[in-house]
C-alpha positions in Angstrom: 4.6 22.7 -13.9 2.0 25.0 -12.5 2.9 27.3 -9.7 0.3 25.7 -7.4 1.9 22.3 -8.0 5.4 23.7 -7.1 4.0 25.3 -3.9 2.1 22.1 -3.1 5.3 19.9 -3.5 7.3 22.4 -1.4 4.7 22.3 1.4 4.7 18.5 1.2 8.5 18.3 1.6 8.2 20.5 4.6 5.4 18.5 6.1 7.4 15.2 5.5 10.3 16.6 7.4 8.1 17.7 10.3 6.3 14.3 10.4 9.7 12.5 10.7 11.2 14.4 13.5 9.5 12.6 16.4 9.8 9.1 14.9 13.3 9.0 13.4 15.1 5.7 14.3 18.7 5.6 15.4 19.5 4.2 11.9 17.3 4.3 8.8 15.1 1.3 8.3 15.5 -0.7 5.1 12.6 -1.0 2.6 12.5 -3.3 -0.5 10.2 -1.9 -3.1 9.2 -4.3 -5.9 7.8 -3.1 -9.2 7.8 -6.5 -11.0 5.0 -6.7 -13.6 3.6 -9.9 -15.2 0.3 -8.3 -16.3 -1.2 -4.9 -16.9 1.5 -2.2 -17.3 0.9 0.7 -14.9 2.6 3.9 -16.2 2.8 5.3 -12.7 4.9 2.4 -11.2 8.2 4.2 -11.6 6.8 7.5 -10.3 5.2 5.7 -7.4 8.4 3.9 -6.3 10.5 7.0 -6.8 8.1 8.9 -4.6 8.4 6.2 -1.9 12.2 6.5 -2.2 12.2 10.3 -2.1 10.0 10.4 1.1 12.4 8.0 2.8 15.4 10.1 1.8 13.8 13.4 2.9 12.8 12.1 6.3 15.8 9.9 7.0 13.4 7.3 8.2 14.2 4.6 5.7 16.4 3.7 2.7 14.6 2.2 -0.3 16.0 -0.5 -2.6 13.9 -0.5 -5.8 13.8 -3.7 -7.9 11.8 -4.8 -10.9 12.4 -8.5 -10.1 11.9 -10.9 -7.2 15.5 -12.1 -6.7 15.9 -10.5 -3.2 12.6 -12.0 -1.9 14.4 -14.9 -0.2 16.1 -15.7 3.0 18.8 -17.8 1.2 22.3 -16.3 1.0 22.8 -14.6 -2.4 26.0 -13.9 -4.2 27.5 -10.7 -5.7 26.6 -8.4 -2.8 22.9 -9.0 -3.2 20.8 -8.4 -0.1 18.1 -10.9 1.0 14.9 -10.5 3.1 16.9 -10.7 6.3 18.4 -7.3 5.5 15.0 -5.5 5.2 12.4 -4.2 7.5 9.5 -3.9 5.1 8.5 -4.9 1.5 6.4 -2.7 -0.8 4.6 -4.3 -3.7 3.4 -2.4 -6.8 3.1 -5.5 -8.8 0.8 -7.5 -11.1 0.4 -11.1 -12.1 2.2 -14.3 -11.1 5.7 -13.1 -10.1 8.8 -15.1 -10.6 9.0 -16.6 -7.1 9.4 -20.3 -6.3 7.8 -22.0 -3.3 10.7 -21.4 -1.0 10.6 -17.7 -1.8 6.9 -17.5 -1.2 7.3 -19.3 2.2 10.1 -16.9 3.1 8.1 -13.8 2.3 5.2 -14.9 4.5 7.6 -15.9 7.2 9.3 -12.4 6.9 6.0 -10.8 7.8 4.2 -13.3 10.0 7.1 -14.7 12.0 9.8 -12.0 11.8 7.3 -9.2 12.5 8.2 -7.2 9.5 6.0 -5.0 7.3 4.2 -5.3 4.0 2.7 -2.4 2.0 0.5 -3.2 -1.0 0.0 -0.5 -3.5 -3.0 -0.5 -5.9 -2.3 -3.6 -8.2 -0.7 -5.6 -5.4 -4.2 -6.9 -5.2 -3.9 -8.0 -8.8 -1.1 -10.3 -8.0 -0.6 -14.0 -7.2 -4.1 -15.4 -8.0 -2.6 -18.9 -7.9 -1.2 -18.4 -4.4 -4.1 -18.3 -2.0 -1.9 -17.6 1.0 -0.9 -14.4 -0.6 -4.5 -13.3 -1.0 -5.2 -14.2 2.6 -2.2 -12.2 3.8 -3.0 -9.0 1.8 -6.8 -9.3 2.4 -8.3 -10.1 -0.9 -8.0 -10.0 -4.7 -8.8 -7.6 -7.5 -12.3 -8.1 -9.0 -12.5 -5.3 -11.5 -12.8 -1.5 -11.4 -16.4 -0.8 -12.7 -16.0 3.0 -12.6 -12.6 3.3 -14.2 -10.7 6.4 -13.4 -13.3 8.8 -11.8 -13.8 11.3 -9.0 -14.2 8.8 -6.3 -16.3 9.7 -3.2 -14.4 8.2 -0.3 -15.5 7.9 3.4 -12.7 7.8 5.9 -14.0 5.3 8.5 -11.0 5.6 10.8 -9.5 9.0 11.4 -7.5 7.9 14.4 -5.2 5.6 12.4 -1.9 7.3 11.5 -2.2 6.7 7.7 -5.7 8.3 7.5 -5.8 10.7 10.4 -5.1 13.6 8.1 -8.1 12.8 5.8 -11.4 14.6 6.2 -14.5 12.4 7.0 -15.4 12.6 3.3 -13.2 13.4 0.4 -13.3 13.1 -3.4 -10.1 11.8 -5.1 -9.6 11.2 -8.8 -8.2 7.7 -9.2 -9.1 4.1 -10.2 -10.7 2.3 -7.4 -10.6 -1.5 -7.3 -13.5 -3.7 -6.3 -12.2 -6.5 -4.0 -13.2 -10.1 -3.8 -12.2 -12.8 -1.2 -12.4 -9.8 1.2 -13.8 -9.9 4.7 -13.9 -7.3 7.4 -13.4 -10.2 9.9 -9.8 -10.3 8.8 -8.9 -6.6 8.2 -9.6 -3.2 9.6 -11.1 -1.0 6.9 -9.8 2.6 7.1 -11.6 3.9 4.0 -14.4 2.8 1.6 -16.3 4.2 -1.3 -19.5 6.1 -0.4 -22.0 3.6 -1.7 -24.7 6.3 -1.8 -22.7 8.4 -4.3 -21.6 5.8 -6.9 -23.4 4.2 -9.8 -24.2 0.7 -8.6 -25.9 -0.1 -11.9 -22.5 -0.1 -13.7 -21.5 -3.2 -15.6 -19.4 -5.6 -13.5 -20.4 -4.2 -10.1 -20.5 -7.5 -8.2 -20.6 -6.7 -4.5 -24.2 -7.0 -3.4 -23.3 -5.8 0.1 -22.2 -2.4 -1.5 -19.0 -2.6 0.6 -16.2 -1.3 -1.5 -13.2 -1.0 0.8 -10.4 1.4 -0.4 -7.8 1.2 2.3 -7.3 -1.3 5.1 -4.8 -2.7 7.5 -4.3 -5.9 9.4 -2.0 -7.6 11.9 -0.5 -10.7 10.2 1.1 -12.8 12.9 3.8 -10.6 14.3 3.9 -8.4 11.3 1.8 -5.5 9.8 0.1 -5.3 6.5 -1.2 -2.2 4.8 -3.1 -2.0 1.5 -4.7 0.9 -0.5 -6.2 1.0 -3.9 -4.9 4.6 -4.4 -2.1 5.0 -6.8 -3.2 4.1 -10.4 -2.5 7.5 -11.8 0.4 9.9 -11.8 -2.0 12.5 -10.5 -2.6 10.4 -7.4 1.1 10.2 -6.6 1.4 14.0 -6.9 -1.4 14.5 -4.4 0.1 15.5 -1.0 -2.7 13.7 0.8 -2.0 10.4 -0.9 1.8 10.9 -0.4 1.3 11.4 3.3 -0.9 8.4 3.6 1.7 6.1 2.1 4.5 7.7 4.3 2.4 7.1 7.4 1.6 3.6 6.2 5.3 2.9 5.9 6.0 4.3 9.4 3.3 2.1 10.8 4.5 -1.0 8.9 8.0 -0.3 10.1 6.7 -0.1 13.7 7.8 3.5 14.0 4.2 4.4 15.0 1.3 2.5 16.3 -2.3 2.2 15.1 -5.2 -0.2 15.9 -5.6 -2.8 13.2 -8.4 -4.7 15.0 -11.1 -5.8 12.5 -14.5 -4.3 13.1 -17.9 -4.3 11.2 -18.7 -1.5 8.8 -19.8 1.6 10.9 
């Protein structure tokens, strides 16, 4: 590992500890992180969820239960010491495809967020999940509709620098990652925090479909009593080693867990 990477990680660990001091709950919150895959295999999934777990451990803000299946996504009583949704405060999805959840589990997950006021954090391919379940797409804010530019140096505009998860970003930044193009997406339902700079990307690329040139990268929404966060960042290992992206997801978790506040009111593109 390069010296600069070691220094960067050390600084990140120190920053995480400082960020946690003023928001630490009396007891750690409980986060269920799901890495179930029924489609494209992302090599970074393990590293991503391990990073989520590490940040919770270092801050003392939350404990992470990492699973590669959907068994715990239910409010039914489970045997063999298995926890269910009633035990958790937030769910993280780094998933793809049609997961192994029956109708009662799907209803329980939406109720967990909407009625119980819990949190949901969608990472990257969480948007590439449950195409046959429209209520999921409505909850998370859209669906994957390709990534015309592949992995590239993405020019990103931070629209909201007051929201906790993006307040540390500059107004404009370039990050190397794979950026999704969303469909079934509307700013009337979500508050966009970041988008691609439409003036700095090749709009003639094959499979560019959004004629409005609005390529949202990160957004939030209130879903009933609960909170939903989504970002397309996180396809690559490099992204998860980026302190700026790590801090974004830590602050997203804190917001989803209601340890901090941030305005999720939808608004038009600035």
